[in-house]
Steps between C-alpha positions, in 0.01 A plus 500: 500500500643150495289201566683414821447850641128482406472167681669644809255789509204264470643269771565797726130595478390145563725483805347825642154358440587183680655685791184713541292183480711341770455802720128489461490129574709558808270773628200270458683221674595725786147623541379142522189568289410186304181629339397357172524837315871546597584139437353529149708820452817321602431210266470751214795738531430665171198668658724667763578871474855484375549857393881479451490656158415840646805493737815698423834330455610578860173372642517171294857451621395547859216253456706236320813520718342587837562307820387139464463455878132419462590162351703410815224628714245276336729198533533560873124540554287223646352294230179434699417871493445520123300329237678217317369615166602859553844395623545274191407779268741740680790257475434455126511877449816525715681229296393662172640830613820339614553343161450829318719688750789249445462529121495880512813522719692226318827615351531464124875553484733209452696458827796358305569819316786713622362855474712811455774341289679724244599272213778627275663349183780355713249316723327295221622150422690441179237253377217747565654755259360356170214310656349789693628812335599393143855633558816335617604631841814673371319652208215614731749694713649673196147595375408645839824702527464638146131585545546687822655830361211523251223407751628711790341820359167323469499351851471672835772438749856341526585161355447316824165664583267585209179666606181353347188697432337394838813580707637148513874477451676219310860460379559560129619142427205351688253708293668395177491133609126530577427622144703221340355234729142622431545510118706175456175297524150540642549573873266583789588743776381237754642245557778492239652851522438539874673171570798563270576865598353520855306813410133557567251519215420870535870590495564271201227682302638846589854405402392336179304807386780735592769307308284405200411873451871593517602231256222601260620861495850378430397270220238720338743677252639165386148371427381811312804648322671257261774767434666387827600187317629689190869414560415129487290502179786395273616230755149352502471513121834320458387227734184443307686515172736235612217286626310517164812436292523851364139514371402813691734766641264776608280341770589572863191388693179292486149640556222299649184537708401308806185456706525518881198307636298662775196419708164546322398867568154586637432760232592526127599146474486500121776762483739275695411172341732355230318261267836360375626410846151441647593694814469851649811709526700799384744519205849636470722550199878474536822509300747232627876524424705182434636503857146486644449863604184700452597792282145635479182404694166648393173448684279397658229465236159340525522120458245503216737695274700336226881522482477707188310766702787528749745511206 
């Protein structure tokens, strides 16, 4: 549960407590009983019987969002018929409840966002191609067109309405743009991605998971079977041979390991800690071809392991 949701739950309970407190103060005020015992009770609201934790969700909603006509009734009552101290305490409780009520019902969405847009490759600005997606706009359209025949069997639905795992539907090009936008640099669903695409956070998450899983299934053979690149071995070797001035003619790729840093785990921290990098993470080993492609990707391995262990 996110911190914001947790705070809302806590504030909701506080608002219910304040509403019940206001009702009790109002009943005392209407009764016109200014005894010392009740006034001491009103001055110490924590001693009241606020049993809102035992209420069901429907009951708490009815308490929190019930008719607030009692506030207007109190304002119309004669001030001389009540105790000044009691009335002051009641108005304080009413104001506290109003502040919490406004906070609970406040909208967190940006009113400037145009929701429901369906952004395609043709809709993005030319300058946003490389800045936001790491592709030129024309090249991005070619990539999307060439990927579609291969991704279609892995996705559910036609090109203009791909069904995500939760039932949300998104166009194919929009889903591909979401993945590229998310991976181009560290992004947050809210506000960056919501504002750029006009899609709500829950729908963004569902679309990203659906398209990332499909792309992973498509790329898996290329990351685990170096034989797919067999027809380019000689081409790669010739490039390296020319670069080295003819010193080597049988190398077609370069092997290396990398550490991807992660948050410190709660358990087994020593298995994930790299003394060389002085950070927690997981390790991968890859073979990179001269044109920058991953021919083989092995991992993940515990961050404490040496590169020679992965080799």
